[in-house]
N, C-alpha and C positions, 0 to 999 in steps of 0.2 A: 505492500500498498502506502503511493507518496506519505509524505513525510506533514509535507500543510492537507494530506484529507485526512493523516492521524490527527495532527492536532486541532481542525477542528473538526473531527469524529470526542476526540474527547472535552471538549469545551461541549456538545452536545451528550454525555451522557450524566457529568456533570450538571449541566440543566435540568437532566431528565430526576435524577436522583433529589435536587433541594426541587426540583415540581415534586413529588411520591411523598419528602417530607414534610412537604405543609402540605397536602389536602387530606390527610386525616385530619388536621386542624379552620380548615375554611370546610372539608362534611359536617362538620360538626354542628358550623356558622350557616350554613347553608338549611341545616335541616329546619335547626331554630329562624331564620327570617320568612320559611318557605309562607308560613300560614299566616302572615300579614304582607303576601301579595294574591292573597288567591281572591279570586270575586263569584259567588256564586252563578250559577250561567241563568238562572233563570232573572237576575235581574239587568241581562239585556234584550231580553224580551218585553219586561215589563218596563223596561226607559226607551223601548225603542229606538236602545245603540243599530247602527249598520255591522259590522263585524266585520271586515276585512275591508270597508264601501260596498259593502253587497247588501240586493235584496234578501231577503228568505228564499224566493224565485230564484235566486242565479243571478238578478240582473246586475251592473254595474251601479254605486250612486253615480251622478252624475258632478265629477266639480271643478270641471272646464271644458274648456272650447276649445279645438284645433282645429287646423287646416293641412295636414300634412298628408295625413291617413287617416282612412277608414274602413273599419270591419263592420261585419252581418254578419248576421244567420239568421235572422228571421223575414218575411214578406206581409205586407197585408192584404187579406181577403177578406175581403164584407168587413172589411172595419175589425177586423180580429190576428191578430198577429200571430203568426205561425209557423213553425221551424221552416228552411231555406235550406239550402246547401247555401254555404259561406261563399265572401265574399271578403274579397282585399285591397282595397284600392290604398297609390299612392299618387300623391298630390292630383286624387278624383280619374289617376287610369289602371284601370283593373290591374293583375299582376296580371292574369293571363296573356293580357294584348303588352306589357314589357317584355316579357318573358320569350315574348313567341316574335320578338319583332326584332332582340337580338341573337337566338338561335337561327332563326331562318336563313338571317344574313353569317352567318357562321364567327360568331361574333363574340369581346368576351363581353359581359354588359353595368358590374359592378361598381363603376364608375362612371357606368352614364348616372345609373344608382344614385351614388351619392353625392352628384351632381342635383338631380331631380332633387331631391328630398332637403337639402340645403338653400338651393336660387330660387324652388317651386316650378321652378317649369323644367324639359324636357331641354339638352344643352343641344342648338348646329353646330354643322361638323370642325369648323374653326376654334368657335371654343369649346370641344369635350377636344381636342387638339392643340387649346393653350393650357385646360383643367389639366389634362392626362401632362404635361412639361409642368402645372406649379406644384401636384402629389409628388410628382420622382423630385424637382425640387428641395422639398420638406421631406422627403425618404429618409436620409442620413441622420445619425442620433448626432446628439452633439460630443467637444472631441469631449474623449477620456468615459463619453457615460458611461460606456458597457464596462470600462477594469472600473471605475469609478464607483455606480451605482450598482449598474448587476447581479458586478458578480461577485461583492463585498452582502457579505447574510441573505445569497440564495434562498429563497424560500420552497417548501415541497408541493407549494399550491402553487401553481405559477398567477391565476388573478390574487392572490396577492402582493405577486414583486408586482406584475404590470400595476397596481394600485403605488404600488411603493417609489416607482418607475413615475406612473405619472405626476402626484407629488415633488418629485425631485425637478423634474424637468421647471418648476414652477422660479427653482432659484436661475433656470438658464433661461427664464424669458426678460426680453429688455423691458416687455410694460404686465406682467404680470397681472399686476392688478386693475387691468383698466379695462371696464368694460362695454366702453363704445361698441356698436356694430361690426364694424369694420377687423378690429381687434382679437373681440371675441370669435369672428367669421373665420382669421387668421388658427390662431389657437385650432382650433376646432382641425381646421383639413392637414394643421400640421398631426393634430394627436392622430387623424384618421388614415396619414399615409406612413408613421409609424408607430402604432397599434403591432402588426406584423412581423414585422423587428424586437418589440419590447418582448411580444408572448415567445417567437423563436428563440434568440435569445437567452431566452426566462428557462427556459426548459433543458435548453445547453447548459448552462448553470447549474443548473440542478445536476442535473444528472452525471457532471462532474464535480461538484462536492457531496454533493447529498451520497449522490450511490458510488459512488468512485465508478464511473463511465467515463471512457472516451468522450471528450467535448471537440466540437470543427462548429466553427466559425465562418458562415458566408456572408459579404455581405450583402444588399438587396440589388437585382441586376435595375438601372432605370429603365432596362429596354424592354420589361417586362411590366405585368398586370400586379394587378396586390394579389389575384388566386396562382397564380403563375409564379410567381415570388413565395407565397408561401413555401411549397412544393419546390422549388427549388434549395433554398437555404433550410429545410430542413432536412435533404435527402443531400450526403459523401458527394453523390455524383451530380447532383444539382438537375440527376435525371426528371423524366414524368413525360405522359403522353399527352398530346388533341384530349385527352376526351375526358384523363382524368381532371384537370387542371381545371376543362369549361365544365365542369359536374362540379367541382370545387368554386365555384365561381356563378354558380347558381344557387348553389345551398350558402352564401353571401347575400345571394339578394334576396331570398328569401325570408330572411332571418333580420333581415337588415332596419324593419322598423316597424310596427304592432300598435297603433297607435299611442297615445298619452294615459292610458289606463292602463296599462302594462307594470308592477313593481321599480321599474326600476329607471322605467322614459319616466312615471309620477317623480322617482326619487329627482332625477333629474329637474322637474319641477319646486319643486318643493325646498329642494337645497338652490338652484335659479335663483328665487324668488328675498332668499337673505342678502343678497347684492353680493354673495360670494364670489371667488375667481372660477376659473373654465379647472383650472386643474383640481383645486378642491369639489368645484362639484360632477365630473368624468370620475376621480377615484371613488365617491358615495355613490353613483351607478353602478360601477364592479365592483364593492362592496353585496351590492343586491340583488346583481345579476352569477356572483357564486352559489347562490343555495341552490337547496336541492331544489327549491319549487320551483325554480325560475329558470335558470339555466346552466343549472346542472342535469336534467331530466333524461338526456339525451345519455349519461351512464348509467342510468339504474336503467334505460330500458334497457344496454350490452346486459348486465349485471345481471338483470332477468331472461334476454336470453342465454345464458352460461346457464343457468340454474334451470332452466328448460331444456335445454339436450342433453342432461346429467341424467335427466328423470328419466327421456321421451329421447331415445338414442336415434330408433325409426322415428322421424320426419314426415313419414305419411301413415304412418298412425292419428288419423283425427281423432280416437275417442280417449285413446293416448293424450293427446293435446288437450282436447278437450276435461277429460278430467283435472289436469294440472291447473289448466283455466279458472275450475271452481274453486280448485282448491286455493289460488290466492282472493281469489273471492268470500273463501268462509278466514283467511285469513290463518289459511294453515302452510302452506309456505312461500319459499324464499324468504321472504322478509316481515311477514306479517303482519302487512298493514292494512291487507284487503281489499290493494289495488294492483288493476295491469297495468301495465305503466308504457304511458310512449299513448292510450286508449283515454280520448274526451280529455275537455277543453272548458274552461269555465267561460265562453263563451259561443264556438261554431257545436252543430250539432249533429248535424249530415254527412255533415264535409268541410271539414280540413285547405285550403285554395291548395295551401302550401303544401301541401301533404300531398296532394293528388298532382301538382305540378310535379313534386323530386320522384313521386312512386315510376314516373313515367320516366324518369332516363335515370332512374336506379340497378333496371333489370340490365339494360345493355352497356351496363358498369358491371353488372355480377357481371354475365357472357364470359366480357373481359380477361376476366380474372379470375371467371372461374368458380365461380361461388353461386350460381345460378337455382343447384338447387336449397340453399342459406335461404337465396333471393325466394322459394317456392314458400319458404314454414315460414319465412316471414308474412308472406300475403297470408298462410293459412290460418295465422293465429288471427288475426287483422279480421278479416272473415267469423272465424267462432269466438273469439271474443268479443265484437258488438253483436247475435246472439245469445252471448253468453249472460253482460250485464244487463240488454233487457229485460232479459226474463227474470231472472234473477234479482235487480233491482230497481228501487224504483224513483225512478227520476225521470224530473217537468218536459224533459227534452231529448235530446237521441243525443247519439251517443259514437262518434267516429275515430279515427286512428289521427291523430295532430303532427306535428313535422317531427315529431322528435325519435318519434315512431322508428322512422326510416334513418333519419342522419348519420344519427350513432354506425350503421352496419355501411353510409358511404365512407364517416373518415378510418373505418379503420377497413373499409377494401383499399384504401389507398394511403395505408403504410402511416396515419398516424397516432403518436399516443396515446389513450386516454388521455392526460392530464394537458393534453391540446385542444381536449373536446368543447369546453366551456370559454375557453381565452378566443377561438375560432366565432365564436359569439359573439365577445365583444369585437369582435376587426368588425364585425359585420354591423354591429349594430348602435358601433359611435356612429357612424353615417346618422339616422334616425335621434338618438341622443343629440346629437346636436343643433338640430335642426330647432330641440326641443326645445332646446337650454336658450338660443335668439328667439325663437315664438317667445318662451315666457321672459326674455327677459324686452322683449318690444311690448305690448299687448298688458303683461301681467302686474301693474304697482307696489300691490301689495303681499305680504312677507301670512303666506300660506300657513297658517296658525284655527287648523280644526274646534273642537270642544270637547274636553271630556269628563263626566259629567261622575264628581267624589262619593261614593259610595262606600270608603272608609267613616270608622270610629272615630268619632272626638278622647281622645285621653287628656286626663289629667298628667302634667309635670311631678319627677315625681325626683327628691332633690336627689342627689346622686345613696350620700348614706343612708338615704331611707329605704337603698331598695332593695334590701335582702339578699 
């Protein structure tokens, strides 16, 4: 083992030892404090509190207005809202039309989507060319940033590394706290261009310092798109097929934005409303996206499928697969949560348009990668899970596969490590976050501060010497 790695390992072991020593005392403290945090569940209904900012029927509480994107899963029939195939529009344009526009001409689309979301309209050819050049100029990190920031105290979670790096970039910005729209747009575009490098370099540092693996650093190629650069920087030989890059580009497009109500976009609005800087805002959004209930969902899908394969070695045995899925709903299998990961969405009911689009391309990649049988397994689980959930659960709307159901499978076929699944989501979503930050700064001049009702009991102060 390398000397510097050994020293780093010894420091970690000392930290773990201290952690174990302290935790016994903290466990006692936590047990004493926990009752003072608990709130009777009936009080939420009594006081009409919208838990998760959602109504009892699952619809989101209206907290703002946006022109950036639109999500819908119902249609009006004779004055009644009924479930309908899901729709996703970026700046008023259906996602299907946007994807068809660049797929039909065999070109990459993510940078065009970034322009659309941030600028509000599709770019002309010359505007697109200039935009590409601007992103290329912003792609490189500041001098010594890699050795001075990324390589120091690397985390085993790349989302934390990215948040650390984003906060550190504040120190390299000549106008870090200027919230004028041109300056914020400049900061956002720089982050769009730099996110892939932060993610890949952060991963390489983690592999080297925390896992004793080889590390290789390849600077981004200014002639490549963001999707191509991700594959180029991740692979030692820098090689990839066009289909691989196109499918990763498609994933970035489908994850770029999803309305102002999703947890990380709402975080951007909340933090931006306080008047703070762009770096603090985006670091907060990264913290939100890191959660397994948000950006980490596709990892749970992959783990579930690995568990399924162990219990159902015959991927064509639908009876065995059905029994496994029914067991999941009863909380008897996998992580005992009662969930079939990748199935269902807070808004969509009949279909998630992102999943529909992605699935249509996944089969092509699975054939190229020799994974077609596994693709058929995914398709079987999707079909059976819909039937099983509908039969066994009381649901107020339909259930469908969401985009996370297939995205992790795509990333694994591309040879991307699991540690980068959520960072790739962030690389895409920084486009939407940027647009939402600008929208908040332009339109909403009040700090976001919802009301919380205090239901705690009043206590009398007791002097220390009389507390027993």
